N, C-alpha and C positions, 0 to 999 in steps of 0.2 A: 504495500500500500503506499500512498504518499505519506511522506513525512508529517504532513500537516494533519494525518489523521491518526497521530498519536501512539505509533506504532515506536517500539523502543530501536536503538541503533544497536545494530551487532556488536558483540563483543570480540576485537580483532587483538587479542592477547598472543603472548609469544609461546611457544612450546620450544625450550632451546634444547631437547632430545632429538630433535627431528632436524634432518638435513637432506638436501639432494641427494648425498650419496647412500641414502638409507632403503635401498631397494629390496632388502628380504623380507618380502609379503607371504604372510601365511595364506593357505587356501581360502578364497573367499566363503565356502563352505565348513571351513573350521574354526570359529573365530576365536580369539584371546581373550582373557578376562578384560583388558584394557579395553578391547574392543566394545563394550558395555558401559564405559566411564564416559559421560559428557566432556571431560576436559581432555580427553583425548581427539577431539575435534576442533582443536583450537589451531590455529596457524597464524605466523606474522605475516600482515600484509600491510604495504604502505599505501598512506590515503591517496595517493597520487595515480595508485593503479586500480582504482575503484571508477569505472566508466563512466562520466556524467553525459555524455553524448555517444550516439550510435556513430560508428565509422562513416566518413564522409560520403561513400559509396556503399550502397547494401551489398554486404557479401565480401568486402574487402577486409574480412576478418583473419586472424590467424587459425590456425588448426594444429594442436596436440594430438598426435596419435598415439595411443597407449596401449600395448598389449594385456590381456587378462593375465596372461603367464608370466608375468613380469617383464624385467627389463627395461634399460632406459628409454623413455618416450622418444618419437621422433616428431620433425616440426615440419610444417607445410602451411598453406594458404586454404584458407576453405573453399576457395573455388575448384581446388584440386582434389574435392573430396570424393568423385567418383573414381578415382586412381587408387583410392584407400581402403574403399569398401570390398568386403569380401565376393568373390563372384558368385551372380544370380542370387544377390542378397533381397529380401523384400524389405521396405522401408514403410514404416506405418508412422504417420504424424496427425498431430492435435489439429483440427479445424476449427478449433472455437474463434470467436472475436472478441476482442476486449470493448467493454462498453465505457464511455466517458461517464464513469459512475459517482463521481465525486461533485456534491452541488453545494453551493454558497447558501446561506440563509440567514434568518433573523428567527428570533424567540418571540413568540408575539405576546406574551405575556411582560417581557422587558425590554424588549427592543435588542437584545443581545446578539452579538454575530455567532453563527453556529458553521458548522461545518458536517455534512451527511454524505458517508460512503456507503453506496449499495453493495450488499454482500450476497444477496438472494438471486440465482440465476435467472435473469429476466424471462425464459420460457416458462418456467416454474411458477413465477409469479404471476405471468398472465393468464396462468392454466386457473389459476381460483376462481371459483363459480362468482364473485363478486368485481372481477376484474373487466366484467361486462364487454367483451370485445364483439357482441352484437350490438352492443347500443353506438350508435355513430357519434352521438354528440353528449351523452348522459353521464353523469359523475361514475367512477369506478372508483374502487379500493381494493387494497390487498395488505394483507400480513407479510412481513418480510423483515431480515435481519440486515442492521448495519453498523457501522462505527460511527459514533456521533462525538464532535469535538466542540468544547463549550467553554466560555471563560468562567462561568459560573457552575455550580451545583445544576444537574438536571433531575427534575421529576417526573414520576410517572402521571400520565394523563397530560402531561404540557404538549402543546402544539407547536410545530415548526413550519414557518413559511419558507419554502425552499425555491430555488430558480427553477423556471420552466414551468411555473403555474402548480407546483407540486407541494402538498400539504402532508406532514409526517405527525404523528401523534404517538407518543412514548407510551409504550405498552410495561413493556418489562426491561431491566436493566440485567446485563450479562456481563462476563470478566472482560476485563483488557478492553474497556469502551464500547464493547456489543451492546446495542438494543434491539430488542424487538420492538416494532414500531408499524402501526397502519397507515400505508401511504395513500392518499386520496389526489386524483387527476380527473382531467376532460381529455378526451382525444387519444392521441398515438403516444405511449407511454415512453417509447424506444425512441421515438423523434424528439419528446422533449428532453430525455437525457442528451442525445445527440446534439441539440442546439444548445443545451445550457449547462451541460457537463464538462467536466475537467478529466483529461486521461488520467488515471490512478498509477502515476509512477511511483516505483518503489522508494522506502524511506531512505535509502543509502544516494538516491540520487538528487543532491542539494540543491536544487532550483527548480521553480514552476514549469509546468508541463508548457510547452510551445507549440506553434501552429504544426512546426515537421514531427511532433511527436504522434498526431493522428494517423500519420502514415507510418513511420518507420515503428511504433510500437505495436504493430500489426504484422502478422505474417502476410506474405503475398497471396496465400491459398486459404487466409480465414473465410469463411463462408457468412455473409449477411443474416441468413437463417440461423446461424450460431451465433449469434451475440449474447454477450452475458457474463463472459468470465472479469472477474477483477484484476487480473494482472494477465500479461501475456505469456504464452509457451513459449521462453526465451530461446530455446535451440532453434526454434524454426525462423527467427528473424535474419539469420543469415542467407536464407534460401531467396534465389533469383528465379524469375523465369526462364533465364537461359540455362541456369544449372538444372532446374527440372527437366528442361528436354534433353540434357545431355544424361541427364541421369536415364530417363525412358530410351533414348538412343542406345545407350550401352546396356540396355537389356535389364536395368534393376525396376523391380514393379512396386508400384506408390499406392499404399490405400491409407484410409483415413478413420478415426476415432474421434469422438467430441468428448472432451473432459473441461469442464467448467472450472477454471482455475480460481481458486478462493485465498482469502486473506490467510489462510494457513500456510501458504507458499513463503511468508516473509516471518513466520511466528517463529521465533527461537524454540527451541526444546530445553526446557527448564529443570527436567527431572535429572540428578545427577547418576541414576541408572537408568539409560535411554529406555532400557525394556518397558518402565513405568509410564511414558510418555503415552499419551492418547492424540493421536494424529486427528487433525481436521479430515471431515467427510467431504468429498466432493461430487456432485453429479456427474455422471458419464453417459454415453452412448454408444452402442458398438454395433454398425450396421451390419446385414447378412453378408453383403461384398467383402467387408474386410475380415469378418470371422472365417468364412470360407478360405481366403487368400492364406490366413495365417495355419489353418490347418492343413491346406495344401502343401504349404510351404515344409510345414514340419514334417509331413509325410514323404516329401520329396528330398528332405536334407537338406533344405535350402536355408541360409542364414536369416534372421528376421531380426531387424534392426529398428528400435524404437528411436524415433525423432523427439527427443526430449524426455524428462522424468514424467511429465504428465502422460505422455503416450504409453511410457513401462508402467506406470501405476496402472491406466486403464486396461492394459492386457493382462498383467499380472493379478490386478484385483478379479477380472474376471476369471481369470482361471483359477484363482483361489477358492473361488465361490461355487463355480459349475465343474471344475476340472479339467476343463479345456475351453478354448474362446469359443463362444456361441454368440450370437446375436442378444445384447442386453441393453436394458436402461435403466439404471438406478444408481445408488450412492456406493462409494467405495470409501473405507477408511484405511485401507492396506497403509502398514509401515513396514518399511524395508530395510533393516539394518544388520549387520553381519550375523550369520548364521540364519537368517530367512532366506527359504530357496526362492531362485528365479525357476519358473516353469515354462515360459515361453521364449523370452528374448535371448540373441546370441550376441547383440552389440548394442552399442547407446551413443547417438550424438546427443550431447551435453554442454553446458556452459559451466563456468567453474563457480562454485557454491560458497554461501556464507558460512562462517565458522560457527559450528555447533545448531546446524540447520538440519532437518530432515532431510531433506536432497542430498545433502553432502552424504549423510549416513546411508542412503539408498545407493550411491554411487560407488561407497567402500564396502556396501554387501556385493556389488557387482564384481568389484575388482581388487577388492582386498583393502583395508583400511591404510595399512603402512605403504602400499604401493600408489595409492592416491594421495596421499599426502606429501609422499615425497616427489609424485609430481608435479603437485602444487609448490613445492617448493621452488622445482626448477622453475616452472611458471613464472614465480615473482623475480626470480634471479634472470630471465631472460626479458622482462618486461611486459609479460602479457596484461590484457587487460580483462576486469574481474567483473562477475556479476551478469546483470540483464542485459546490457548494451555492450559487454565486453566480449573476450574470443571464446573459442569453441575448443571440445575433446572430442575425440573419437574411440571410444573405446571398443576394442574388438578381440 
Protein backbone atom coordinates (compact mmCIF):
# COMPACT_ATOMS: atom_id res chain seq x y z
CA UNK A 1 0.00 0.00 0.00
CA UNK A 2 0.99 3.61 -0.18
CA UNK A 3 2.94 5.10 2.67
CA UNK A 4 0.09 7.42 3.45
CA UNK A 5 -2.13 4.43 4.12
CA UNK A 6 -0.32 3.88 7.40
CA UNK A 7 1.73 0.78 6.57
CA UNK A 8 5.00 0.47 8.43
CA UNK A 9 8.34 0.80 6.68
CA UNK A 10 10.16 -2.55 6.40
CA UNK A 11 12.97 -3.23 8.85
CA UNK A 12 16.08 -3.30 6.68
CA UNK A 13 18.53 -4.43 9.34
CA UNK A 14 21.88 -6.11 8.94
CA UNK A 15 22.67 -9.81 9.31
CA UNK A 16 26.49 -9.84 9.55
CA UNK A 17 26.66 -13.63 9.36
CA UNK A 18 25.57 -13.59 5.70
CA UNK A 19 27.77 -12.84 2.70
CA UNK A 20 27.69 -13.27 -1.06
CA UNK A 21 30.04 -16.26 -0.68
CA UNK A 22 27.60 -18.19 1.49
CA UNK A 23 26.30 -20.55 -1.21
CA UNK A 24 25.85 -23.70 0.89
CA UNK A 25 22.08 -24.15 0.80
CA UNK A 26 20.18 -26.91 2.47
CA UNK A 27 17.67 -28.60 0.13
CA UNK A 28 14.47 -26.61 -0.10
CA UNK A 29 12.52 -29.60 1.25
CA UNK A 30 14.76 -30.08 4.31
CA UNK A 31 14.53 -26.94 6.43
CA UNK A 32 16.97 -25.99 9.16
CA UNK A 33 15.77 -24.62 12.53
CA UNK A 34 16.91 -21.14 11.50
CA UNK A 35 14.53 -21.27 8.52
CA UNK A 36 11.61 -20.81 10.93
CA UNK A 37 13.03 -17.71 12.65
CA UNK A 38 11.88 -14.28 11.54
CA UNK A 39 15.34 -12.81 12.12
CA UNK A 40 16.74 -15.18 9.49
CA UNK A 41 14.98 -13.16 6.77
CA UNK A 42 16.78 -9.85 7.35
CA UNK A 43 19.38 -8.51 4.98
CA UNK A 44 21.26 -5.23 4.55
CA UNK A 45 19.97 -2.98 1.79
CA UNK A 46 21.10 0.58 1.02
CA UNK A 47 18.17 2.97 0.76
CA UNK A 48 19.41 4.09 -2.65
CA UNK A 49 18.72 0.64 -4.11
CA UNK A 50 14.98 0.76 -3.34
CA UNK A 51 13.58 1.68 -6.75
CA UNK A 52 11.44 4.82 -6.56
CA UNK A 53 10.57 4.86 -10.26
CA UNK A 54 10.25 2.23 -12.97
CA UNK A 55 13.04 2.03 -15.55
CA UNK A 56 12.74 4.65 -18.25
CA UNK A 57 11.76 1.98 -20.77
CA UNK A 58 9.51 -0.91 -19.75
CA UNK A 59 11.49 -4.14 -19.73
CA UNK A 60 14.90 -2.45 -19.45
CA UNK A 61 15.50 -4.25 -16.16
CA UNK A 62 18.27 -6.54 -15.06
CA UNK A 63 17.69 -10.25 -14.59
CA UNK A 64 19.46 -12.49 -12.10
CA UNK A 65 19.24 -16.19 -13.00
CA UNK A 66 19.45 -18.51 -10.01
CA UNK A 67 19.52 -22.30 -10.01
CA UNK A 68 17.49 -24.18 -7.42
CA UNK A 69 20.38 -26.61 -7.12
CA UNK A 70 22.63 -23.82 -5.87
CA UNK A 71 25.72 -22.24 -7.36
CA UNK A 72 26.54 -18.65 -8.17
CA UNK A 73 23.87 -16.69 -10.02
CA UNK A 74 24.21 -15.50 -13.58
CA UNK A 75 23.39 -12.01 -14.77
CA UNK A 76 21.46 -10.86 -17.84
CA UNK A 77 18.84 -8.36 -18.99
CA UNK A 78 15.14 -9.11 -18.67
CA UNK A 79 14.70 -8.81 -22.42
CA UNK A 80 16.85 -11.95 -22.71
CA UNK A 81 14.42 -14.00 -20.62
CA UNK A 82 13.54 -16.39 -23.47
CA UNK A 83 17.17 -17.54 -23.65
CA UNK A 84 17.18 -18.51 -19.98
CA UNK A 85 13.83 -20.29 -19.71
CA UNK A 86 13.80 -24.08 -19.79
CA UNK A 87 12.82 -25.50 -23.16
CA UNK A 88 9.09 -26.01 -23.73
CA UNK A 89 8.11 -24.16 -20.55
CA UNK A 90 4.55 -23.13 -19.78
CA UNK A 91 4.41 -19.62 -18.28
CA UNK A 92 1.48 -18.76 -16.02
CA UNK A 93 0.87 -15.06 -15.26
CA UNK A 94 -1.57 -13.08 -13.12
CA UNK A 95 -3.82 -10.89 -15.30
CA UNK A 96 -5.41 -8.87 -12.48
CA UNK A 97 -5.50 -5.10 -12.91
CA UNK A 98 -4.73 -2.55 -10.20
CA UNK A 99 -7.58 -0.26 -9.19
CA UNK A 100 -6.70 3.38 -8.30
CA UNK A 101 -8.04 2.40 -4.92
CA UNK A 102 -6.95 5.29 -2.69
CA UNK A 103 -9.48 8.09 -2.17
CA UNK A 104 -9.09 11.35 -0.28
CA UNK A 105 -12.04 12.57 1.79
CA UNK A 106 -13.41 14.43 4.78
CA UNK A 107 -15.02 13.36 8.04
CA UNK A 108 -18.59 14.62 7.85
CA UNK A 109 -18.75 15.31 11.59
CA UNK A 110 -15.53 17.31 11.95
CA UNK A 111 -14.36 18.24 8.47
CA UNK A 112 -11.02 16.57 9.18
CA UNK A 113 -9.15 14.97 6.33
CA UNK A 114 -9.17 11.20 5.82
CA UNK A 115 -7.75 8.77 3.35
CA UNK A 116 -9.44 5.52 2.36
CA UNK A 117 -7.86 2.59 0.55
CA UNK A 118 -10.24 -0.08 -0.74
CA UNK A 119 -9.08 -3.64 -0.03
CA UNK A 120 -12.07 -5.73 -1.11
CA UNK A 121 -11.69 -6.90 -4.74
CA UNK A 122 -14.02 -4.79 -6.82
CA UNK A 123 -15.80 -7.73 -8.54
CA UNK A 124 -16.72 -9.23 -5.16
CA UNK A 125 -17.98 -5.88 -3.90
CA UNK A 126 -20.15 -5.35 -6.96
CA UNK A 127 -21.58 -8.87 -6.68
CA UNK A 128 -23.35 -7.97 -3.41
CA UNK A 129 -27.15 -7.67 -3.70
CA UNK A 130 -27.33 -4.00 -2.70
CA UNK A 131 -24.68 -3.00 -5.24
CA UNK A 132 -27.66 -2.70 -7.57
CA UNK A 133 -25.98 -3.23 -10.90
CA UNK A 134 -29.42 -3.30 -12.54
CA UNK A 135 -30.29 0.17 -11.31
CA UNK A 136 -28.97 2.70 -13.83
CA UNK A 137 -28.90 5.79 -11.62
CA UNK A 138 -30.25 4.67 -8.26
CA UNK A 139 -28.33 4.57 -4.98
CA UNK A 140 -26.10 1.55 -4.43
CA UNK A 141 -24.22 0.21 -1.44
CA UNK A 142 -21.95 -2.62 -0.39
CA UNK A 143 -19.92 -3.69 2.63
CA UNK A 144 -16.18 -3.53 2.03
CA UNK A 145 -12.88 -3.65 3.87
CA UNK A 146 -10.44 -0.77 3.63
CA UNK A 147 -7.57 1.04 5.28
CA UNK A 148 -8.61 4.35 6.81
CA UNK A 149 -6.16 7.01 7.91
CA UNK A 150 -7.15 10.08 9.86
CA UNK A 151 -5.54 12.65 12.11
CA UNK A 152 -8.03 11.89 14.89
CA UNK A 153 -9.69 8.89 16.45
CA UNK A 154 -12.34 7.32 14.24
CA UNK A 155 -15.61 6.03 15.69
CA UNK A 156 -18.03 3.37 14.56
CA UNK A 157 -21.00 4.85 12.74
CA UNK A 158 -19.01 7.84 11.52
CA UNK A 159 -19.52 8.87 7.89
CA UNK A 160 -16.75 9.85 5.49
CA UNK A 161 -17.35 11.89 2.34
CA UNK A 162 -14.87 10.50 -0.19
CA UNK A 163 -13.78 11.71 -3.61
CA UNK A 164 -15.81 10.51 -6.57
CA UNK A 165 -19.14 11.04 -4.79
CA UNK A 166 -18.63 7.97 -2.58
CA UNK A 167 -19.64 7.84 1.09
CA UNK A 168 -18.22 5.40 3.63
CA UNK A 169 -19.85 4.59 6.98
CA UNK A 170 -17.50 2.98 9.50
CA UNK A 171 -18.94 -0.30 10.75
CA UNK A 172 -16.16 -2.08 12.62
CA UNK A 173 -12.50 -1.43 13.34
CA UNK A 174 -9.95 -4.13 12.64
CA UNK A 175 -6.19 -4.44 13.20
CA UNK A 176 -3.51 -2.24 11.61
CA UNK A 177 -5.84 0.47 10.37
CA UNK A 178 -8.33 -1.82 8.68
CA UNK A 179 -12.03 -1.00 8.87
CA UNK A 180 -15.19 -2.64 7.68
CA UNK A 181 -17.27 0.04 6.01
CA UNK A 182 -20.47 0.43 4.05
CA UNK A 183 -19.83 2.24 0.80
CA UNK A 184 -22.64 4.19 -0.88
CA UNK A 185 -22.52 5.61 -4.40
CA UNK A 186 -24.44 6.17 -7.61
CA UNK A 187 -23.55 5.08 -11.11
CA UNK A 188 -20.39 3.17 -12.06
CA UNK A 189 -18.21 2.56 -8.99
CA UNK A 190 -15.16 1.48 -10.99
CA UNK A 191 -15.38 4.65 -13.07
CA UNK A 192 -15.59 6.74 -9.89
CA UNK A 193 -12.38 5.19 -8.54
CA UNK A 194 -10.61 5.57 -11.87
CA UNK A 195 -11.70 9.20 -12.09
CA UNK A 196 -10.99 10.27 -8.52
CA UNK A 197 -8.65 7.62 -7.05
CA UNK A 198 -4.89 7.37 -6.80
CA UNK A 199 -2.72 4.34 -7.62
CA UNK A 200 -1.81 2.56 -4.35
CA UNK A 201 1.97 2.61 -4.62
CA UNK A 202 3.80 0.57 -1.97
CA UNK A 203 4.99 2.20 1.28
CA UNK A 204 8.66 2.10 0.33
CA UNK A 205 8.05 4.31 -2.73
CA UNK A 206 8.45 7.66 -1.01
CA UNK A 207 6.66 9.91 -3.47
CA UNK A 208 3.08 10.57 -4.50
CA UNK A 209 1.71 8.53 -7.37
CA UNK A 210 2.07 10.38 -10.66
CA UNK A 211 0.42 10.15 -14.09
CA UNK A 212 3.08 7.72 -15.31
CA UNK A 213 2.13 5.21 -12.61
CA UNK A 214 -1.32 4.75 -14.15
CA UNK A 215 0.45 2.88 -16.96
CA UNK A 216 3.68 1.63 -15.44
CA UNK A 217 2.11 0.13 -12.29
CA UNK A 218 0.05 -2.15 -14.54
CA UNK A 219 1.21 -5.14 -16.54
CA UNK A 220 0.72 -4.92 -20.31
CA UNK A 221 -1.57 -7.97 -20.10
CA UNK A 222 -3.77 -6.77 -17.20
CA UNK A 223 -7.42 -7.27 -18.16
CA UNK A 224 -9.94 -4.46 -17.59
CA UNK A 225 -12.55 -7.00 -16.50
CA UNK A 226 -10.13 -8.20 -13.79
CA UNK A 227 -9.74 -4.77 -12.15
CA UNK A 228 -9.60 -4.90 -8.37
CA UNK A 229 -6.08 -5.52 -7.08
CA UNK A 230 -4.73 -3.22 -4.38
CA UNK A 231 -1.18 -3.76 -5.65
CA UNK A 232 0.42 -4.85 -8.89
CA UNK A 233 1.70 -8.38 -9.57
CA UNK A 234 5.09 -6.78 -9.98
CA UNK A 235 7.05 -9.58 -11.66
CA UNK A 236 4.84 -8.98 -14.67
CA UNK A 237 5.75 -5.30 -14.94
CA UNK A 238 8.89 -6.22 -16.90
CA UNK A 239 7.05 -7.88 -19.81
CA UNK A 240 6.52 -5.98 -23.06
CA UNK A 241 4.37 -6.89 -26.08
CA UNK A 242 7.60 -7.56 -27.99
CA UNK A 243 8.87 -10.02 -25.40
CA UNK A 244 5.48 -11.72 -25.27
CA UNK A 245 5.64 -12.17 -29.07
CA UNK A 246 9.18 -13.55 -28.87
CA UNK A 247 8.19 -16.06 -26.21
CA UNK A 248 5.35 -17.31 -28.40
CA UNK A 249 7.57 -17.51 -31.49
CA UNK A 250 10.09 -19.61 -29.56
CA UNK A 251 7.48 -22.11 -28.48
CA UNK A 252 6.73 -21.05 -24.93
CA UNK A 253 3.07 -21.38 -23.95
CA UNK A 254 1.39 -18.54 -22.00
CA UNK A 255 -1.66 -18.96 -19.79
CA UNK A 256 -3.20 -16.75 -17.12
CA UNK A 257 -4.81 -16.85 -13.70
CA UNK A 258 -6.41 -14.02 -11.73
CA UNK A 259 -5.39 -13.29 -8.17
CA UNK A 260 -6.55 -9.99 -6.69
CA UNK A 261 -3.46 -8.78 -4.86
CA UNK A 262 -4.26 -7.51 -1.38
CA UNK A 263 -2.77 -5.41 1.40
CA UNK A 264 -1.03 -8.44 2.93
CA UNK A 265 1.54 -8.29 0.14
CA UNK A 266 3.23 -5.47 2.09
CA UNK A 267 2.29 -6.60 5.57
CA UNK A 268 5.40 -7.80 7.43
CA UNK A 269 5.47 -11.08 9.29
CA UNK A 270 5.48 -10.24 13.00
CA UNK A 271 5.75 -13.70 14.62
CA UNK A 272 9.23 -14.68 15.72
CA UNK A 273 8.41 -18.26 14.69
CA UNK A 274 7.14 -17.71 11.16
CA UNK A 275 5.03 -20.87 11.33
CA UNK A 276 2.66 -18.97 13.65
CA UNK A 277 1.96 -16.29 11.03
CA UNK A 278 -1.53 -16.19 9.52
CA UNK A 279 -1.15 -15.00 5.98
CA UNK A 280 -3.65 -12.74 4.25
CA UNK A 281 -6.37 -14.32 2.14
CA UNK A 282 -6.69 -13.34 -1.51
CA UNK A 283 -9.40 -14.12 -4.03
CA UNK A 284 -8.34 -16.02 -7.13
CA UNK A 285 -9.73 -17.53 -10.31
CA UNK A 286 -8.21 -20.31 -12.41
CA UNK A 287 -9.98 -20.79 -15.76
CA UNK A 288 -10.42 -24.16 -17.44
CA UNK A 289 -7.96 -23.31 -20.22
CA UNK A 290 -5.17 -22.64 -17.72
CA UNK A 291 -5.94 -25.64 -15.55
CA UNK A 292 -5.92 -27.91 -18.58
CA UNK A 293 -2.62 -26.47 -19.84
CA UNK A 294 -1.01 -27.04 -16.43
CA UNK A 295 -2.18 -30.66 -16.27
CA UNK A 296 -1.00 -31.32 -19.83
CA UNK A 297 2.41 -29.77 -19.17
CA UNK A 298 2.77 -31.89 -16.06
CA UNK A 299 1.80 -35.05 -17.95
CA UNK A 300 4.24 -34.24 -20.77
CA UNK A 301 7.11 -33.38 -18.45
CA UNK A 302 7.29 -29.74 -19.55
CA UNK A 303 8.37 -27.18 -16.92
CA UNK A 304 5.80 -24.83 -15.40
CA UNK A 305 7.11 -21.35 -14.64
CA UNK A 306 5.04 -18.97 -12.51
CA UNK A 307 5.32 -15.29 -13.42
CA UNK A 308 5.33 -13.82 -9.94
CA UNK A 309 4.58 -15.02 -6.44
CA UNK A 310 0.87 -14.30 -6.92
CA UNK A 311 0.67 -16.77 -9.80
CA UNK A 312 2.66 -19.26 -7.73
CA UNK A 313 0.25 -18.85 -4.81
CA UNK A 314 -2.75 -19.32 -7.09
CA UNK A 315 -1.44 -22.55 -8.61
CA UNK A 316 -0.07 -23.99 -5.38
CA UNK A 317 -3.11 -22.89 -3.40
CA UNK A 318 -5.42 -24.66 -5.83
CA UNK A 319 -3.31 -27.83 -5.81
CA UNK A 320 -3.17 -27.83 -2.01
CA UNK A 321 -6.98 -27.78 -1.86
CA UNK A 322 -7.80 -30.03 -4.82
CA UNK A 323 -4.76 -32.28 -5.18
CA UNK A 324 -4.13 -30.88 -8.67
CA UNK A 325 -4.84 -27.72 -10.64
CA UNK A 326 -8.52 -27.58 -11.59
CA UNK A 327 -10.83 -24.69 -12.52
CA UNK A 328 -11.28 -22.73 -9.32
CA UNK A 329 -12.81 -19.54 -7.96
CA UNK A 330 -12.38 -18.76 -4.27
CA UNK A 331 -10.00 -17.66 -1.54
CA UNK A 332 -6.51 -18.86 -0.76
CA UNK A 333 -4.41 -18.22 2.32
CA UNK A 334 -1.58 -20.60 1.46
CA UNK A 335 1.66 -19.68 3.22
CA UNK A 336 4.73 -21.19 1.57
CA UNK A 337 7.86 -21.18 3.72
CA UNK A 338 10.84 -23.59 3.96
CA UNK A 339 9.59 -27.13 4.43
CA UNK A 340 6.26 -26.55 2.69
CA UNK A 341 5.97 -28.50 -0.58
CA UNK A 342 5.57 -27.09 -4.09
CA UNK A 343 3.25 -29.33 -6.07
CA UNK A 344 3.03 -27.44 -9.36
CA UNK A 345 5.73 -24.98 -10.35
CA UNK A 346 9.24 -25.77 -11.54
CA UNK A 347 10.42 -22.19 -12.05
CA UNK A 348 9.62 -18.69 -10.86
CA UNK A 349 10.02 -15.19 -12.29
CA UNK A 350 10.00 -12.75 -9.39
CA UNK A 351 11.29 -9.43 -8.09
CA UNK A 352 13.51 -8.89 -5.05
CA UNK A 353 11.36 -8.83 -1.93
CA UNK A 354 11.20 -7.04 1.41
CA UNK A 355 13.07 -8.30 4.48
CA UNK A 356 10.89 -10.37 6.82
CA UNK A 357 8.12 -10.62 4.22
CA UNK A 358 6.03 -13.67 3.40
CA UNK A 359 7.14 -13.32 -0.23
CA UNK A 360 10.81 -13.64 0.70
CA UNK A 361 9.86 -16.75 2.68
CA UNK A 362 8.02 -18.16 -0.36
CA UNK A 363 11.09 -17.68 -2.55
CA UNK A 364 13.25 -19.21 0.18
CA UNK A 365 10.95 -22.22 0.30
CA UNK A 366 11.39 -22.64 -3.44
CA UNK A 367 15.17 -22.28 -3.71
CA UNK A 368 16.55 -22.54 -0.16
CA UNK A 369 16.93 -19.64 2.26
CA UNK A 370 20.72 -19.51 2.29
CA UNK A 371 20.91 -19.68 -1.48
CA UNK A 372 18.34 -16.92 -1.88
CA UNK A 373 19.84 -14.57 0.70
CA UNK A 374 23.33 -15.09 -0.71
CA UNK A 375 21.93 -14.17 -4.13
CA UNK A 376 20.36 -11.08 -2.56
CA UNK A 377 23.76 -10.15 -1.11
CA UNK A 378 25.26 -10.44 -4.57
CA UNK A 379 22.42 -8.33 -5.99
CA UNK A 380 23.16 -5.60 -3.44
CA UNK A 381 26.87 -5.74 -4.23
CA UNK A 382 26.17 -5.42 -7.97
CA UNK A 383 23.76 -2.52 -7.59
CA UNK A 384 20.48 -4.25 -8.48
CA UNK A 385 17.31 -2.27 -7.87
CA UNK A 386 14.88 -3.75 -5.31
CA UNK A 387 11.14 -4.16 -4.76
CA UNK A 388 8.16 -3.32 -6.99
CA UNK A 389 9.84 -1.11 -9.60
CA UNK A 390 13.16 -2.91 -9.28
CA UNK A 391 14.95 -5.68 -11.14
CA UNK A 392 13.94 -9.32 -11.55
CA UNK A 393 15.10 -12.83 -10.79
CA UNK A 394 14.48 -16.11 -12.59
CA UNK A 395 14.72 -19.19 -10.39
CA UNK A 396 14.88 -22.39 -12.39
